[in-house]
N, C-alpha and C positions, 0 to 999 in steps of 0.2 A: 727902368725902374726909378720907382722916387724915393727922396730922403724927406725922412717925415723928422729928422733934427735938425735942430737951430743951428748947432754947428756942424759943417757937413764934413769936416774931416777929421781925425786923433791927432795926437802929437805927432806921430809921425806922415802925415800928409795923407793918410789912406783914408778915402770916403767911406762913413759910419752910416749905415743903413738900418732899415727896422729889423731885417732878415740876412741872416750870411747864409753864404755858400759854405757848405761843410761835406758834400759827397759830390764827386765828381760824375757826370753824366754817362761813362762807360761803368764805373763799378756798380752804379744801380741798374743799368741794362742788363750785365751779366746775371747782377744777383736775382732779378726775376728772371732771366730764363733757365737758371739754375733752378729754381724754385721750380719752375714750371715742369722742365724737364723731367725732374726727379719725383713729381707728382706725377706725371705720367707716364713714369716707365713704371712707378710703384705700382699703379692702380692696372698697369697692362700685363704684368709681370706673370701671371698664373692663366691669361687669357690666349690661346693659339690663334686665335680670331683675330686677334692685334699685334701680334708677335714681330710684323715689319715695324709697326710705328712701336713698340716697345725698343727693339735695337735702336732704331733711328733717334730715338730722345735718348737712350744711353750712350751712342756716341756723340750726341750733340753736348751733355753732360762732361762728358772727356774731353771735351775740343775746350768748354768753358772754364773749368779748373784748370786747365793746362793755361789758356790764358789769364785766369786770374792770377795764378803764380808769378807770371812775367809781370803782370803790372804790378804785382805786390813785388815788385823788384826794381822796377823802372817808373812807375805812374807816380803821381802827387804823392806826398809825404804821410798823407793823412791814410792814403789807401794803402802805404806798405805794408809788408810783413812783418817788418822790424817793428812798428808799432803793437801789433799783437804780440808779438813776443817780449817787448819791454813791459807790455803789460803781465802778460804770465810771469815774469820775472820778479815781480812785487809779490809773490805768493809769499816768502819767509817773513815778510814784513806785515802783510795781513795777518797772519797766523801767529805773531806775535801780539797785535794790537788785540786779537781775539783773547787771549790766552789773559791779559793785562786787564780785559773787560771794557777794552776800549775798540772794539770791533766796529768799522764802520759797514751797514750792509748794502748802501750803494757802491761804495769799490769793491765792495765783494762780488755783487752781482757783474759790474764791469768786469772782473776777473774771469769769472765763472762765465759770461758770453765768449769774452776772447778765446777761453779752453773751447766752448762749443766749436766756434767758427773754425780755429782751427782741425779739429776731429770733423768737422765736416768735410774739409778739403781732403783730409786723410782718406777717411770712409769713402767718401765721392772715389777718389784713386782706385781705391782696392774697389770698390765694386762694379767699375765702369770697365777696370782692367780683365776682373776675372769676368766678367759679361763677355769682352771681347774673346777671350781665353775658351769660354765654352764655346763661343760660335764656330772658333777652331778646331774644337774637339781636343783640349788639351786637358790633360789631368783627369778626364773624367768626373766621377763622381766627388773626387775631394775639393774638383775647382767648383761644382756645383754647390756645395756647402759653403765652401766660402763666399759665395757670391749673394746666397740667400741670408747667411747671416751677419753680412757686413750692411746690405739693404736691411734688413729690421733694426739693426745698431744705428744705421743715419737715420731711421726715421726716429727711431728713441731721440736722438741729441738735436733733430730738427726740432720735434716737438719741447724738448726741453729750452732750445733757443727760442723758439717762440713765448714760453713759460718768463723766459730771464726779461724779453722785452717786456712785455707784459709789467713785470714786476718793475720794470725801470720807469713803466709809464706812470705808474702808483705812486712809486719814492720821486720821481722828479714834478709829477701834477702835470706833465704834459705828453703831449703825441711824438712817443717816439717812435714810429712808422713814418713819419711824414717828412724827416729827411731823407730816406730811402727811396721817395716818390718824386718829390719836389727836389730833393738835393740841397732844402734849405732849412734852417732851423728859427725860430723868432727869437729877437735879442739884437739889441745894438751893438755893433762891433764890425771888424773887419772882417771880411770872406777869407776863410781858413783855407780855401781851394781858389786859387786864382783864377783858372777857366775852368767852364762845366764842360767843353770839349764834346758837344752835343754831336758835331759832325762825324766822330769815332763812335760814339753810341751806333748812329743812325747804320755806321757799316758794319758793325757788330750785329747790329737784328738785321740786315740784308743779307749776311752771309750766314747766318743761322737759316733763314728763309729760304734763300737759294738750295743751302744743302738739305733741308727737307724736300724742296721741289724736285732736285735732284736724285734724292734715294727713291722717291715713289715713280720717277719715270722711268729709272733702271733698274728698277725689280722686275723679275721675270711674273710674268702672267701666273705661273703654276709654280711653285719651286719644287713639289714632286716631295716624297718621304724625306727626313730627313732625322737620321739617329730615332727612329721612331714616330716623329709627330706626324700627324697627317696635313697634306697637304695644304698649302698657303697660297691663296693667289690675291691679286688686287681685288679683284668683285668681292671679295670675301670679305676683306678689310673695308669697303664701301657699305658694307651691311647688306649685301646681295649673296643668294644662294646660287651655288652651282649647277644646280637643275631646274 
């Protein structure tokens, strides 16, 4: 990494660079794997042909959320859940500012985005656990309604989250998606995250891909009728007809 400043360090002795690391690699990896898993699971929700893929992505999402909650307690300070709840705790001050005609749109956007992230984690748990319960035939129609309703609610919150990111890009006049891709944001100053931990991100990706392979290899070639569903085979999932 090159240093583009004439002053190689700040007053604390920390190197000053043209960009700062603000998001660690494991957080970014889990973020994109969650996005992929939810999108894929939502698209395949109504298609029996892709039921195995739907279940696999649902289990993947559950595991990723569980990891994110643990990382939110043990990971770098910038990735901890305490930072989200601390921002949510600013609600009274933000409300008073708006009532006094001194509301800050960017601060409000950040509060709403923190709320959206928490809602995504909560709804993700609800939709994945209820989906697991459906596979185990718990509670029947009641659980099915909860599963479908929480899935639709999660989609709405995800779309709101994307809208808030776009709003931040306009307000800040910068690419607000870039930090979740590269882990860095433009600007001279010390890194806010000391270590990228790319090795851990690679392990997470390997674990997810390994789980997908295991799910595929361990699935029966023909599951037979299940709760009135037509038989599902791996050949069907590959796009081939059985006859």
